[in-house]
N, C-alpha and C positions, 0 to 999 in steps of 0.2 A: 504494500500500500504506500503510495507516494504522496508527497505534498501536492496540493492542487496548484495547477498553473493558471494564473489569472492575469489580467491586464488592468491596472488601475486606471480610472478615467484620467485622460490627459497625459498618460505616460506611454511612450513608445517602448517596444521591446528593446533590450540592450543589444546593440550591434556587436558583432564579433570582430576582433582585430583581424586585419587581413594578413595573418601569419599562417602559412601552410604548415602542415605537420613537420616537414623537413626544416622549416625556418624556426619552428617553435623551440627546438632543442637548444640552439645557441641563445635564444632569449631566456629560457629557463636557467641556463648556465650563468648568464649575466645576472639574473635575479638572485641566484644563490650566492654569487660572489658579492653582490651589493649587500645582501642581508648578512653575509659573513663579516663584512666590515663592521656593521653595527653590533652583531652578536659577540664578536671577539673583543670588542673595545673594553668592556668592563672587566672581564676576567683576565685579560692579558696585562692590563695596567696594575691590577691589585697586587700581583706578586712582585712587582718592581718598586713598590712604594719605599721600602728601606733604602734602596740605591738612589732613588730620586731625592728623598729627604736628605740623605747623606751628601749629595752633590749640591742641591739647591737650598737646603734648609727649609724652614717653614713647617715644622712638625705640627704646630698648633692649628694650621689651616689646611693640612693636606686632604682632609675629608672633602673639601670643595673640589678636588680633582674629579670626584664622582658626582657630588651634588650639583656642581655647575653644569656638567654634561647632562645629567638627568633633567635638570630644570629646563635647559634649552630644548631637549627632545620633546618634553611634555608639552610645553606651551606653544611649540610650532606645529604640532601634529594637525590641529584643526585648520591652521592657515594653509598648510601644504595640501590638505585634502580638498579645500575649496579651490585652490589654484589649479590642482590637477583636473578638476571638473570643468574649470573655465578655459584653461589653455592646453589641456591634454597632459597625459601622464609622462610622455617622453621628455619634454623640456624640463618638467619639474624634477624628474629623477636625475637627469643629466646635471642640472644646476645644483641639486643637493649633493650629488657625488663629488662634483668639482669643489664645492664648499667644504665637504668633509675632508677631502685630500689636502686642500689648502690649510685647513686647521691642523691636519697631521704634520705637514711640513713645518708649520709655525711651532707646534709643540716640540718637535725635534730640535728646533733652534732656540728654545726658551732659555733665558738667562737667569730667571728667578722663579720662585714658587708662584708669585703673583702673576707673572707673564704666562706661566704654564697653565694656571687656572683660567685666565682670560682666553687662551687659545683653545683650551678644552671646551669652553662655551662655544667658540666658533665651530669646532667639531660637532658639537651637539646641534647647532643650527642646521648643519647638513644631515646629521643623523635622523632628525625628524622627518625629512623627506625620504630617506632610505626606508625607514620602517613602514610608514604609511603607504607610500606609492608602490613599493614592491608588492605588498599585499593586494593592492587594488589591481595592478597589472596581472597578477596571478589569477584573479577572478575574471578579468577580461579575456584572458587567453583560453580558458577552458569552460566548456559547458558544465552544467550543474553536476552531472553524473561523474565527471572526471576531476572535479576540483579537489577532492581529497588527495589525489596523487601529488599535485603541486604543493598543497598545503603540508602534506607529510614530508616532502622534500625540504621545504623551508623549516619545518620543525626539526628535521634532522640536522640542519645547519646549526641551530641553537644548541642541540644536544652535543654535537661534536665540539662546538666552541666551549661549552662548559667543561669539557674534559681536556681539550688541547690547549685552551687559552692559558691556564695557570702554568702548564708545563713549558709552553713556548715563551711566556713572559719570564719565567724563572731562568730559562736557558739564555735568553738574550741579555737579561740584566746581569747574570752571573758570569757569562763567558764573552760577552761583547760589550755593549753599552746600552743603558736603558733607553737612549734615544732611538734605537733600532725598533723598539716596540711600536713606534709611530711611523717610522720609515717603511716598515714592511707593508703598510696599508697602500703605499703608492703603486707598486706594480699590480697588485690585486685590483685596485680601483681603476687603473688605466685599461686593464683587460676588460673589465665590466663595461667601461665607457665605450670601448671599441665595439663590443658585441651589441650593446644597446643601439648605438648609432647606426650600425650596419644592418641589423636584423629586425629591430622592432619597428613595425609598421602599424600606425593607428588608423582607425576608420575616419573617413571624412566627417567633419562636423555637420550634423544634420540641419542645424538651424543657426548659421553664423549670424553674429550680432554686428550691427554697424559700429557699435562702440561698447567695449567691455568696461564695466564700472567695477573697480576693485574697492572693497570696503576696508580701506586702510585704517580708518578710525576704529573699526571693530577689531582688526588684527592687533592694533596697538593696545586696545583695552584688554583683549584676551591675554596678550603677552604680559601686560602689567599685572593683571589679576593672578595669572599662574605663577609669575615670578615671586610675588609677595606671599602667596599661599604656600608654595613649595619651600621657600626660604623659612617660613614660620615652622613648617612641619619638620624640615631637616635639622634646623638649629635648635628648636625647642627641646629643653631637657638636656642639651649638650653644651651649647655656648652660654645658655642662660636658663633659669628655671621656667617651668611652664606657666606659672602664675606671675611671672615678673613683668615689668613694664614693657620690655621689648617684645615678648611673646604676645601679650594682650594687644599691643599697638599693631603688630603685624597681622594678627588674626582679624582685628577690627578693620584694618585697612583693606585686607583681602575681601571681607564682606562688603565694604563700601564700593570697592572696585567691581565686584561681581554684580552689584545692583546697577552700577553705571554701565557695565558691559551689556546687561539685558536691555537697558534703555536704548543704548546705541544700536544694538542689533535689531531691535524692533522697528527702528526708523530707517534702517539701511535698505536700499533697493536690492542689493545682492549680499546679504549677510554672510559672514564667515561661518557662523554656526546658526543655520536657519532654524526657525521654530519647529518645522516639521520633524526634526531629529528627535524631539521629545514628545510631539503630539501623536506620532504613530506608535501604536502600542508595541509592535514588534521591535522597533529600534530602541525604544525606551527600555523595554525589558532586557534586551541584550546589553545595552549600556550599563544598566544596574548590575546585571549578572557578572559581566566581565570586570566591573569595578570591584565587586566582591572577590573575584578570582585574583586580581592584583593584590588585594588585601591578604588573602589566605596564603599566597605564594611566598610572602615574606617569612612566614614561620620556618619552613624548611631551609630556604636559601640563606637566610641570615643567621638563624639560631642553631640549626642542626650541626654545622661544623664545630661550633663551640661545645655543644653537648657531646659530640663524638670525642673531642680531645679532652675535655675536663672530666666527663663522667665515665666514658669508656676507656680513657687513657690511650687513645690512638694518636699517631703522628699526623701532621698536616696532610700528607698525601693520602693516607688511609682514610682520614676523615672526609677528604674530597671524594673518594670512591663511594663512601656510604651515601653521600648526597647525590652523586651522579647516577645512582641506580634508577632514579625516576626518569632520567633522560633517555633510557633504553626503551621503556614501555610507552612513554608519551607519544612519540612519532608512530609507533606500531599500531596502537589503538586508533590514533587519528586517521591513519591510512585505511583502516578497516571500518571506520565509523559509517561510511556510506552504505555498507551492508545492513546496518541497523536503522539509520534514519530513512532509507528508502522503504522500509517496512513499517516503522512506527512513527515516523515524522521527526522533524528537528527538535521540537520542544520536548517530547518524551525521551528522546535519546539524551539530551542535555540533562533532563531531570534524573535519569538513571545514573549518569556519570557523576553529577554533583551529590546525589544521595550516597553513592559508594564512597566518595571522597569524605563526606560528613562522617560516616561510620569509621573510616580509617583514621581520621584526625582525632576522633573521640577515643580510639583504641590506644593512641600513643601514651597517654598518662598511665595506662595499665601495664606498660612494659616493666619487667622486673628491674630492680636496682642491684648492681650496676648493669646487669644484662650482658648479652653478647652482641657484637657488631652486626651479625646477620639479621637480628631482629628489627632494628630500625631500617636497615637496608631493604628488607622484605616489605615493610610497610611503605617505604618510599617507592619501591617498584610497583606495588599495587596502586599507590596514590597517583603516580604518573599515568598509569593505564586508565584510571577513572577520569582524570582531568583531560586526557586525550579525547574521551567520549563526550566530555562536557564542552570544551572550548571550540573545537573545530566545527561541529555541527552548528553552533551559534554563529560563527563568523561566516561560514558558507551559506547558511540559511538567510542571514540578514542581508548579505550581498546579493542574494537572488531575489529579494523582494523590491529592489530599486532598479530603475533604468540606468543605462551607462552614464548619463550625465549627472547622476546623483551618487554614484558608487564611491567616488573618492571621498566625498564629504562623510558618507555613512561609515566607511571603513575607518577613517581618521577619528570619528567620534567614539567608536568602540575602543580603539587603541588608546585614545586620550583618557577615557574612563579607567582603563586598566592601569595606565601609568599613574594616574592620580591615586588609584587604590593602593598601588605599591608605596607611594610616598606617605599616604596616611597610615598604612600598615607598619612601615618602618618606625614612624614616630609613636604610634599607639602601642605596638608590641614592645618597643624599647622601653617605654614607660612602665608597662606591665612587668617586664622582666626585672627591671631595676627596682621596682617597688617590692617584688617578692624577695629579691636578694637583700634589700635593706631590712625587711622584716625578719629574715632568717639570720643575717650576719651583723646587723647593726647599721645605723645611719651612715651615709657616705660611701656605701659599697655599691658598685655598679658592674654590669657585665663587661664593659670595656676594660676596666681595671683587672678583673679576674682573668680575662682572656689573655692579657699580657703577663700575668703572674705565673711563676713557676711553682707556686704553692698549690698542692692538690690534696689537701687533707680530706678525710672522709666528710667532715662538716661542710666544707666548700663544695665537694662533689654533690652532696645531697641538696645543697641550696641551689646549685645550677640545675640539677635535675628537676626540682620543684618549679623553678622559674620557667624552664622550657616547657614543662607540662602545662603551665597556665597559658603560655603563648599558644600552644597547640589547641587548647580549649578555645582561645580567642579565634584561632583560624577556623575551628569548627563552627563557631558562631557566624563567621563570615560566609561559610558554605551554606549555613541555614538561611542567611539573608538572600543568597543567590537562588536557593530553592524556592523561597517565598516569592521572589520577583517572578520566577518562571511560572509558578502556579497561580499567581494573582494578576499579573500584568500582561504576560505574554498570551497571545491568542492560541487556541488549541491547535490551529494549523497556520503555518506561516503563509502569507499570501504571495506565493512565488509567481513571478512573471514568466510568460512564455519567452523563449529565447530564439533568436534567429537561427541558431545553429542546431536546433532540434532539442536542446536542453534536456528536461527531465521527464518528457512524456514517455 
């Protein structure tokens, strides 16, 4: 039983890009290379932090190497989504790749921690185009039945990057120079640019406009709102207490800017984030669900390595393998998910996936103390499988409910919500973990301090175990929110449009 194919009033079926099957292969290779640039970025840099700090200094602000990049990616996603719908995917992806490579070259030439952070932001401005536009082109290239194939390939890029990134970063930083972790982006990006320029052919614009009006005021308002909000979430509880004047001022400023953004977007002729993104039940439900996914993903990615080292007594490499087990099952179940959603629909497949994830997250606090490494690794393997059934049907499904000229905006909106969810999760779960540790070990104790400490007494191990248990319970609550959004907001059947390529009939 398949999702119904309908055509919404006033919406034309999505045209297929004029790529033949033979030409599609090089385009897919280009998309995987471009996605690889974004996927490797965080993991490859993290292992070189000691060498970077030793060379440039700036230990007190090094976290902004990651926060600045995340900030730039998050706030530019909706902007690039709208631009790709207005001007086409190809010019936006090329411009984003060029900007990312320019940022990489500047990072390699950085002379201080401040300059490196600034150039990481430039990288992030290009990274926003890479993440959103690659996903949109992938949906353009394939009809509904075949989209899990390309999505699984893109998921495998993230999986491989999570394993290879730390190793490659460590090798380059230890045996060459940390600047090479940015320079290696250049040949990869140039190959991607050549393949995109030579092989990607977009359909002719069906309704060319005499004059394209860009909502620059809306773009600036979104950028300002996202910048202030992400800064508040990243720095709160780290650079200053949550209830301090800086935190309250930033959160209040973010709320005021959000209200201003809504007012600007309502008056814009071509808004960056149009109102229909939230008025259509399907898109709104997917936005909320993937926002919750971003929230729950923080628990394993941020806290499981500390748990594996502090509680299980593993080394950094072995702890990384415990975490990476979910990257093996996620692409596999994503690739096979079409066999499920073609029978029971997108919504029920996602409900099945997130329900399994909820049970697995609830099971984590019941692991024995201290336990064996295979136990959390098995849970992560199963969790990755459940999330593959959850995320991919939602992305494929929501992309299939909109015409070609709205697909970039729609894809960017769901990725934007996932990124915001990750920022909120990092702040929220960090506060939860530190609160539990303070209750167990006394005021002034936090996870960052313990992670850098060589002390591993039984009392500390039990405190870290309790803190991570509570974080996983919080992740389970996020999974419950995603389930609630799917059951109450999402329609029972996604209103899939007929496709010019034959689509899902």
